[in-house]
N, C-alpha and C positions, 0 to 999 in steps of 0.2 A: 190945561184941563182945570175946570173949576174945582173948588175944594170939595163940594158935596159929591160931584161925579167921581173924583179921585177916591173918596172914601168908599163909594159903592163898588168901584173897580177892585180895590184891595180886599173888600169883604167877599167878592166873588172868587178871587184867586185863592183866598184862605179856605173857602168852602170846597173848591175843587181839590186842593191839596189834601184836605181832611178825608175826602172820599177816596182819593188815591192811596193814602196811607192805610185806611181801613181795608181796602181791597187787597193791597199787597200783604198785609198781615194775615188776612184770611187765606190768601194763596199759600203763604209760607206754612201756616198751620196744616193746610191740606197736604202739602208736600211732606211735612214731618210725619203725618199720619200714614201716608203712602209708604214712606221709607220704613216706618216701623212694621207695616204689614208685609213689606217685601223682604225684611230681614229674616234670615233662617231661624226658625223656632229653636233650633239646637243652641243658638247663641243667646237666647233669652230665657229659656226654660230650665237651664241647668243640664248637666250631663253626669253619667256615672258609668262605671265599668260593669261588664257583664261576666259573671262567673269566676272572678278572681278568688282563689282560695286564701285562707289565712296563713298557710304553711306550705312550702315547697322543699324538695330535696334535689340534690344533684341528679341530672339526667331527665328531670321532668320538663314538660313543655308548658310554657306560659303562653296562653292565647289571649291576645288583646283585641277586644271588641267593645264598642259602646252600646249601652242598653237603650232601646227604644228611641233611637236618634231620629227625629222628624225634621223635615226640611232638607235643604241642601247646604253643603259646605264646599269651599274651594279645595281644602286639604286637611288632613289630620296627621300630626307628627307625634310619634310615640317615642318615649324615652324610658330607659331603665337607669335610674340615677342620673349621671351626666352623659350617659352613652345613648346616642340617638340610634334607635333600632330600625325605624322605617318611616316613610312618609307615603300616605295613601290618598287617593283622590275621592274616595267614598268610604262609607262605613263597612269596610271589608276587614276580615280577621288578619291580624299579624301574629305570626307564631315565632317563639324564641325558646330554644332549649337552654336551660340553666346549667351551666357547667363551671365556669371559672369565676363566677361572682363570689365575693367574700360573704362569709356567714354573718347572720344578723339581720337587722331590718333592711329591706330593700324597698325602694319607692319607685313605682311606675307612674308616668305622667302622660297625659294626652293633651295636645294643644290643637284646638280647632281654629281654622282661619276661614273667614268669609269677607273678602274685600279688606277693608280697614279694620274689621271687627275680629276679635280674638277672645277665646275663652279657654281656660285651663282647668283640668281636674287631675288630682293625684290620689294614689292609694298605696298604703304600705302593707307588706306581708313579710313573714319570717322565712328566711332561707337557712336551713339547718341540715346537718348530716343525716343520712338515712338510718344508720345503725346506732343502737345504744352502746355505750362503752362496755368492754369486757371487764370482768371483776377478777383481778389477780390477787394472789395471796403472797405471804412472805414467811420466812423463818429467821429467827435470830441466830446469827453465827457466833457473835461475841459481843461483850460490853466493854467499853473503855471509859476512863474518866474524862470529864469535860469541865472547863472553867464555868462555874455557875454564875459568875458575874458577866459572862459574855452574852450580850444581847445579839445573838447570831443573825446576820443578814445575808451573808454569802459564804459558801463552802465549796472547796474544790481541791482535788489532789494536784500537787506539783512536785515532781522529783522525789516522791516518797513521803513527802510531808503534806500537811493540809494548809492551804491558803484559806484564811478565815477573815471575813469582814464583820465588824460589829457596829451597832448603833448606840445612841445614848437615850434609849427608851426608858421611861420611868415606870417602875413597878408599883404595886398597890401600897407598898410601905412608904412610898415617896422617895425612895432611893433611885437616883438616876444613873444609868449606865454610862460608859465611855466609848465614843466612837473610835475605831482603830482599824488598822490593817495589820495582819500578823501571819507569820509562818509558824505552824504548830506541829509538835511531835504527836502523831496520832495515837501512840501507845500510852503516853502520859497525859495528854491534853494540855501540856504546858507550852507557852510560846517560846520559840527559838529566837525570833526577832519580832518586835512589836513597835509599831509607830502609831501614836495616839493623835487624833485630830482635835482641833479647837472645840470648845464646848458648844459653839454656835453651829457646828456642822453635825448633821445626823447622817452617819455612814449607812449605806444601803448595800444592795447586791454588788458582787464583784466576780470577775472571771480572769483567767490567765490566757493570753493570746500572744504567741510569737515573742516570748520572753518578757512580756509586759503584763502588769496587773492593771485592769481597768476597774475602778470603783465608783459606783454611783453615789450621789448625795440626794437626800430626800426632797428638800425644798430649795436648795441653792442653785439649781439649774446648771450644775457643773458635774463633769466626770473627772476624777483624778487618775493620772497615769503614773505608775511606779515601775521601777526596775524590779523584776520578779525575784531576784536573788538578794539584793541589798535592801529592798523596799525604799530606795531613794526616790523621792517624787521628782518626776521629769516633765510633767505637763498637766495643764488643766484645760479641758475641752467643754465649751458650752453646748447644751442640748440644742437640737434643731428647732425646738419650740419651747415655750414656757410649759412645764409639765413636772410632775412628781417623778422621782426615780425610785423604782422598786427592785425588780429582779434583773439579773444579767447573766448571759451565757454566750457561747460562740460555737461556730461550726468549723473553726480553723481559719476562716477568712472574714466572716461577718459576725458582728455582735447582734444579739437578740435581747431586746430591752422591754420590760413591762413598766406600766405607770399606774397600776391600780384599777384600770378599766379592763374590758375584755380584750383589749388590743395588745399584741406583741409586735414591736417595731423591729425591722431589720436596719441596722445602723452601720455606717462605714467607720471603722476604727481610726482612720487617719484624721478625720475632722468631725465625727459624730453627725454627719448629715444623714438624712433618712433615705433608705434605698427601697423600702416597701413596708408592708405590714400584713398581718393576719388577724382575724378575730377568733378567739377561742370559743368553741361551742360543742355541746352534746346534741343529741337528737331532740332534746326538749327546749333548750334555751342557750343563749350565749353565757359564758362564765367569766365574771370579773375577778380581780384580785389575785392574778398569778403573781407569786412572790418569788422566793428563791428558785432558781432554775439550773438544770444541768443538761448538757448535751450528751446523749448516749446512743451510739449506733444509728445516727440519723434521726433521732427523735428528741423532743424536749420533755424532760421529766421536771414537773413543777409542783411546789407546794402552793397552796392557796390560803391566804390570810384567814385565820380563825377557822380553818377546816383541817381536820387531822387526816388528810389524804394526800397521796401523790397522784397526779394525773399524767398520763403519757399522751403527748400532743404531736400531731403531724405538723411539722414546721412549714409545710407547703400550703396546707389548707386551713389549719387551726382546729381540725377534728380531734376531739378527745377520744382516743382509741381504747384506753384502759384506765381503770382506777384501782389504787391500792389503799385499803383502809388501814391506817396506822394508829387509830385512836387508842389502842391498848398500851402503846408505848409510854404515854404520859403517866400511867399508873405505876410504871416500873422505875421511875426516877425519884430522887429525893424531893419530898413535898415541902414547899416553903411558900411564904406569902408572895414572893415576886416571880414564882414560876409562871412562865408564859407559854405561847403557842409553839407547836411544831414548826420548825423552819431550819432548813439546812440539808442539802443533798450533795454528796460527793461520791462519784463513781471510781472505784479502784479497778483499773484495767487489768492489773496483774491477777487479781483474785476473781474478778467478775462480780464483785459484791458492792453494795452501797453502804456508805457511812451516813447516818442520819441523826439529827439532834434537834434541839429547840432553843428558844430564847430563854436564857437563864436556867438551862438544864445542867445537872451535874453529871450526866451520862450521855455518851455517844454510843449508838448501836450500829454494829455491822450486821447487815441483813442480806439474805439472798431472796430475790424476787422469783416467785413461782408463777409461770405464765399458763399453767394448765387450767 
């Protein structure tokens, strides 16, 4: 082939290829437009739930339905938290009665599927007890002396004496307390046996279970285990996760531990692994900062940090069933610069009364709780 003929031939081939490329590009754009038009509008215009309330109570029915869903979808999967409730083929209502869910924020999710396309929407609501707490009263039975240098963190009766855990909190004077575990004569307020912890350890809540004292630490992520009679330290158990230690009690088998949030954890005393948890709540909101706790007749009696009340909590659900206002007690103790908050509940099974005190209080009160 001659040179000029070869050149003409190559120019012709190039022109044909250009036309083909343009034609194919136009075809692809048309296919893309058709694909967009065929896609379900529900997967391009956004979705939202229909008629979800901001608050639900146990026994109420949650109805899941999407609002103004246009177009078609292959399926819709509904979740409550991590629990898959149902998968439906069309926008039909899914009903779920709220019963065993934990109190607090609950999140419902809808996931729409259409071929390879997927869209997800979520919405949160409050799940809270139906009834507001009862208001109980109390009367003072007797007053006892208490070590005002004791920054009380845990309090419980053991064989006629008081087991008391203290922390090294600092008062407004700048004077710092001393963390300890001690057995105390309830009549005199004086320690019978006392073991002090290193200054780097902030002692927290404590409880007696099967002849052993379990004591939390604030930020060291460890629980200390002592022989309940000699206070000899026999073990250190790491928490099941990084967390603060606050209050501690037990039901005879399981430990109940708080961490400053609204959650109370059920913990295995053998190795401090988590067995479950509840969220503490009233009919209005979840309640954080459960501090010193006491197990009494199947209920948890708890102080709340910086609140002069005792709350009675159902350990199965977290419902606050009753409140006892003890704010008047702090006015009946010796007033000094390092006087701190109410903290300490010990139930005396023999008398059916409670011994309560506070951080750096010089007085312990024996009270009878009036449930009428």
